[in-house]
C-alpha positions, -999 to +999 in steps of 0.1 A: +364-317+036+366-293+004+338-279+021+352-267+050+383-258+028+357-232+013+341-224+042+370-216+060+385-198+028+359-178+026+359-165+067+397-160+056+384-140+035+362-121+051+381-113+077+409-097+052+384-080+038+370-059+076+410-058+080+409-041+047+382-021+053+394-006+088+424-004+077+411+019+051+394+041+075+420+042+102+438+064+073+408+086+068+415+092+107+420+131+115+450+135+135+470+165+153+504+159+169+530+181+185+548+198+210+548+229+235+577+247+239+591+273+264+595+307+240+623+319+266+644+291+275+633+265+245+626+234+269+594+213+264+564+225+287+546+189+301+513+192+314+498+221+290+464+222+278+456+213+242+418+217+231+400+223+196+376+252+201+341+246+195+343+209+205+347+192+236+383+174+223+412+182+244+442+164+259+476+175+277+508+176+266+532+146+280+562+144+305+578+155+277+560+182+265+545+163+234+502+155+227+481+138+203+445+143+193+434+115+170+399+106+155+392+141+154+362+161+132+368+173+102+359+213+095+376+245+104+392+253+138+409+274+164+434+245+179+444+263+218+476+260+239+470+273+272+481+270+309+484+288+347+510+309+341+516+311+300+499+334+277+476+313+257+482+306+223+464+298+193+464+284+157+440+278+127+432+242+117+414+229+085+413+193+091+409+169+067+402+130+061+433+114+057+452+138+070+472+140+099+487+178+108+519+185+131+514+214+152+539+230+173+534+255+195+560+278+213+540+298+246+554+330+266+551+328+303+532+354+317+525+364+353+499+385+341+478+370+316+449+388+308+431+357+286+426+332+314+387+319+310+362+334+334+324+322+334+307+348+357+310+378+335+279+371+310+273+330+326+294+317+298+334+309+293+347+345+281+382+354+284+393+383+306+402+405+282+372+399+266+345+400+295+317+430+297+325+434+335+354+432+355+359+396+368+393+394+392+408+357+391+423+338+424+440+308+410+454+278+433+492+289+430+480+323+452+462+295+478+498+280+478+519+310+481+499+324+509+495+293+532+459+289+526+441+260+535+406+272+528+385+292+506+382+320+536+416+323+538+427+332+502+398+359+497+417+379+512+440+384+485+418+399+461+409+436+459+380+451+474+375+421+497+384+413+534+379+386+557+367+388+596+361+365+624+331+381+644+334+358+670+353+344+695+330+310+708+324+300+673+348+318+648+318+328+621+336+346+594+323+365+571+336+382+535+330+417+531+331+424+494+336+468+483+326+472+524+286+453+526+280+430+550+285+389+541+249+381+534+252+413+509+276+383+489+266+352+470+289+327+471+285+298+440+296+268+436+301+260+398+276+288+388+249+276+413+239+293+438+237+265+468+247+279+497+221+292+520+215+317+543+227+291+573+259+280+549+270+311+540+282+318+581+308+290+581+305+276+543+335+300+535+361+282+560+347+246+551+355+244+515+393+231+509+414+249+484+419+209+471+385+212+461+393+250+441+404+251+404+398+288+407+379+312+424+363+346+405+353+379+424+332+400+405+323+433+429+291+455+427+255+438+420+254+408+405+212+400+408+208+405+368+232+373+363+225+352+395+198+360+415+193+369+448+220+384+476+244+395+452+245+435+458+278+433+469+292+410+444+300+374+438+323+348+445+322+320+419+345+287+434+350+267+400+361+231+416+391+211+400+379+190+367+407+159+361+429+166+334+457+137+335+465+112+355+480+121+386+477+131+423+489+139+460+488+135+497+500+166+516+504+176+555+512+206+574+514+214+613+508+249+627+516+259+657+493+287+668+508+318+693+529+308+718+504+281+739+518+249+720+483+242+707+485+231+668+465+223+639+469+196+611+459+192+579+461+164+556+447+161+521+446+142+493+436+140+457+438+118+427+428+124+387+421+101+365+418+103+326+405+077+301+435+077+274+411+092+248+399+118+270+362+110+270+357+107+306+377+117+343+373+114+378+390+138+405+382+128+442+395+148+471+395+148+507+405+166+535+413+162+574+420+192+596+423+195+632+425+224+653+429+226+691+406+257+710+429+286+710+429+311+741+452+344+736+445+361+770+444+324+794+410+337+806+404+297+801+377+310+769+385+304+734+396+332+709+393+301+687+372+274+686+382+239+688+376+223+648+375+186+637+365+186+596+368+166+569+359+168+536+355+144+506+343+150+472+351+142+437+342+157+397+335+139+368+329+145+332+316+124+306+319+139+269+289+124+252+300+131+216+323+161+203+298+187+208+283+174+240+297+169+278+280+158+313+297+172+341+292+159+379+300+174+413+296+163+450+309+175+481+304+154+520+317+182+545+314+171+579+326+194+609+326+197+645+330+225+665+336+242+700+342+272+719+337+291+748+355+268+780+357+236+797+362+220+763+369+188+778+333+192+788+296+185+777+286+217+764+264+220+797+284+220+814+305+253+807+302+284+816+298+296+782+295+272+750+291+271+714+288+239+701+284+230+663+283+193+644+277+199+606+268+172+581+268+189+546+259+169+520+261+187+483+263+189+444+253+190+410+254+173+372+255+196+346+252+191+306+264+211+279+255+206+243+264+223+215+266+226+175+304+233+154+316+265+162+294+273+193+266+288+173+236+271+195+252+268+232+223+250+256+232+243+292+211+222+313+216+223+354+209+207+384+222+210+422+214+212+458+229+212+490+217+193+528+231+209+560+218+185+589+236+208+617+230+195+661+240+228+678+241+244+715+242+282+721+240+288+761+251+289+797+262+267+824+228+240+830+208+250+805+195+220+791+172+236+770+196+248+749+203+225+725+193+226+693+187+212+656+187+224+622+179+212+589+182+234+550+180+220+519+187+242+491+176+231+453+186+247+419+177+237+389+177+258+351+183+262+324+202+283+296+205+284+259+232+309+240+223+323+209+259+335+185+250+362+160+273+367+131+259+405+128+230+413+148+221+454+139+253+465+140+280+436+150+282+400+161+264+389+190+256+367+216+223+365+231+214+345+263+181+335+279+172+314+307+147+300+334+158+289+367+141+278+399+155+285+434+144+259+470+151+264+502+136+250+530+148+256+566+141+243+601+156+253+635+142+242+667+151+247+699+140+214+719+140+228+751+124+257+745+100+248+724+108+272+697+106+265+661+115+285+629+100+275+594+110+288+567+107+277+530+116+302+498+106+296+466+118+317+435+110+314+399+132+337+374+139+342+344+166+362+321+176+375+289+206+394+278+224+406+249+259+410+242+270+427+214+313+422+209+343+421+192+382+426+200+376+463+204+338+468+218+310+450+238+278+470+251+256+444+269+224+450+277+199+430+297+177+415+331+161+394+357+125+387+365+125+368+399+095+360+414+097+353+453+073+339+475+078+360+504+074+393+481+039+401+461+051+414+432+076+401+402+113+425+413+130+430+379+170+434+380+188+450+353+220+451+341+243+472+313+277+470+306+304+489+280+339+477+273+363+496+252+396+482+239+417+510+223+445+488+223+447+450+227+461+455+261+443+486+279+403+475+289+381+501+299+349+492+317+317+511+330+291+490+344+251+492+364+235+467+378+213+466+401+198+439+431+177+428+455+178+409+486+146+395+500+134+390+540+137+359+554+127+352+593+161+331+602+189+351+608+223+328+617+239+363+630+218+366+659+233+329+670+253+354+699+228+363+711+210+326+721+240+319+743+226+336+776+196+315+766+174+338+751+167+336+714+150+353+694+114+350+673+118+372+642+084+388+626+085+402+592+067+440+593+036+447+574+038+457+535+080+448+542+097+450+510+129+439+494+164+454+496+176+468+464+210+480+453+220+503+425+256+498+418+281+520+390+316+515+379+341+527+358+372+509+348+405+504+338+429+475+331+459+482+319+493+461+307+523+463+294+556+446+290+591+463+292+614+437+279+616+410+304+588+434+331+554+423+325+526+450+345+492+456+350+480+483+370+440+481+377+421+515+389+381+510+398+361+536+411+325+523+426+292+535+442+263+518+452+232+526+470+212+507+495+171+508+491+147+496+521+180+486+540+164+458+567+164+470+599+158+443+631+141+464+658+128+451+693+092+453+698+087+429+729+095+393+751+077+362+739+076+345+782+061+311+767+090+306+743+118+328+762+127+352+733+129+384+726+103+396+697+122+415+668+101+433+637+121+431+608+116+470+589+128+488+561+155+512+572+164+543+555+192+530+533+231+529+525+254+543+506+292+530+500+315+546+474+352+539+470+386+536+449+403+497+441+439+501+433+458+471+419+493+464+404+514+433+393+547+435+381+573+401+370+606+399+363+608+367+340+601+336+359+623+349+389+605+375+408+563+387+407+548+410+427+509+420+432+491+442+453+458+461+460+443+486+482+410+494+484+399+532+502+358+529+511+334+552+530+300+532+539+272+552+557+235+547+567+220+574+546+206+586+582+219+574+618+210+538+632+200+532+669+223+501+674+215+497+711+191+490+732+201+515+755+189+548+742+218+572+760+239+551+735+248+572+707+233+567+671+254+559+642+260+572+608+286+551+598+286+516+590+303+488+617+336+471+608+339+488+574+377+504+578+382+535+554+412+516+538+422+483+536+448+459+508+469+431+507+503+415+487+517+387+472+558+387+458+575+354+454+613+350+442+621+315+427+661+323+424+663+286+407+631+263+397+628+243+435+632+273+453+603+294+461+603+320+483+569+337+493+562+367+516+522+379+517+499+398+539+469+420+544+467+454+554+433+463+575+429+503+583+413+516+613+374+509+623+345+512+645+335+479+658+302+479+685+314+465+718+284+453+743+281+455+780+287+423+799+324+422+808+325+463+799+297+482+823+283+497+790+275+497+753+301+518+731+319+523+697+353+512+700+375+527+671+403+501+663+436+498+657+448+493+625+469+459+615+489+445+596+501+406+594+524+393+571+536+359+562+561+345+550+563+310+529+593+287+516+593+253+495+619+234+481+610+207+450+632+173+452+625+153+423+622+119+432+618+097+408+610+110+367+573+124+374+572+120+413+579+147+428+581+161+470+579+191+482+591+204+518+579+239+530+583+257+562+569+293+569+556+319+595+525+336+598+512+369+612+556+379+617+547+409+643+519+395+660+498+423+650+464+409+672+440+419+694+453+428+729+420+440+742+395+410+744+371+407+774+374+377+797+356+358+818+318+345+807+306+380+808+325+387+780+307+402+744+321+372+724+314+395+690+349+418+708+369+406+678+385+426+652+420+422+628+440+392+624+425+354+625+455+341+642+485+354+661+523+347+656+525+311+643+547+288+627+540+260+602+558+233+583+545+206+560+553+184+532+538+173+498+542+147+472+527+148+437+528+119+415 
């Protein structure tokens, strides 16, 4: 019996010792507690991001505005409080074992903050104020205030950017930056170029707003950063990351024009984060359905019928205080049908374009850095696969069914070393390698026409940025070996930033870009509707398109008591050499296809000025507007019609001299938000091809002003549950094209102006 008592006493003693050691360890924990206040109203602010810079440690304030960081690393760090709509606040902290600090923040509301984080300027996170080149940011609030449910709609509210609808049958949309066509803009998802030539046509409309955290727009050639096709600029879609336990479900309904045709849009999302913020998961989904819209009553659509579903996720795992693994995945299923007789199989219609997309994409990203971010390593791999069934044809043309598959893969690594001093000031050296692969197969089964395109690009990039709070000098370049080009392509860049005061940013930039040839061209789908496809051949000794872009900008901020102001001035010039031109050289009877040769033309140039201004009065009124003036010309007149009696044109089509946007919000009481927004599109030159009309002609269009009004009100149901109701009118003045072609002989590409006539919408959103 004594033996058992001794053993029990020893066990209890060990447990006591373990408990004592655990308690002793806990007393050595490093913690930070505190709260965040609105500096003006003195109210506690919920859901403000608190992060320990130089680590992966972070959290958010709770519903009462308080936060708690525990088990922190020892050392000297910067503690940061940040959120959209507020100025970022930073505090130096010295963390020591066994010490708990209380750090409280008071942050000011800011509608024109300069210190938001961007990654498109130099491939690393930096504040917009200190970025070496100008980057504009489109946040989720703009999507909400402008009633923009997808990327294409939201991009209209950026300076120098214009989104247009180029086809009545299929709703093909493209984005133009500084007046250049869609293929000259590179679209990235989380900084990875997985948007191929195929997905770039319909992809803008396929990315829902609830997938987006922010959109970064960098104008001018960016091939030195992100590779091919970034001549006009780069659009970087940053997907949402889980920040706190939350969720929402929303539904909106839009009545299009006077037709009674409806568009229904349902979205949901949920965010889950572990108690220690080491792991998180964000899931999102959207279902969108729209009936085909016939504006002029001829039985043929101006907007195609649409059914789309999106499902995806983004998750992270903080593998240590200095490393993080991120996963993103999305699936998009979309069906669209335009033409006439939409309730019949496409081959029974007079004209039909029918597309069925299944898109799967995603990426894996691993970040590792040392304390104080002296060394940073980023390894990544992304991919996107598209499976598409299509019909482009006329009545009883059973041969017009087709199938397309496209696989895009991007993988690479990047290393950044931060010098305390390199020659004359601190600097960041960035080096990396990247591999891009794209395999496309397009088949018109009835005509036995198959297009195969396989692209391999091996790349390496190097840049060094000397920077402090006043100056930044960046010099860098990228080498790309494209399998369709017989030489290595070098794309240099150089940037200078000067801040004479903390609130004035002066920048000068030079960058070079390139665009490689391809044997597949999605833009030619309109010609395929008549049954005549196109076979593209590359001319001998075909060169890549090269661009040289120069820009000068001044970005100025100022406070006048309760007013906050921002004025941006930018001048830009882009010269294109060896512009691709398609020239008809014959007809292939066997495959019933026109044969065109892609050759190099003389060149083109675009020059202009962009002005953007922002004014905010407290949190009551916010106004933002931008306007761009530009001139876009080929260096010599180009033939655009096969009818030689039609005059050649030197001016680039679909490029208005003037275009712009505005957004305005008024919040008289906190739950109520009144928003006005609009876009202006100036007169431009548009091709109008023969069919409904007798002869090809270049048409000078009228100008358009498209304005939207939206009112929303938030009802607090229970503590953290909020119900928002909203309603509004889109295109209030019904500024819509009035001269559409009609019938089966129409030119479906003769479409311009706003994407919708006057339309009414209403919606509800439950947030928790």
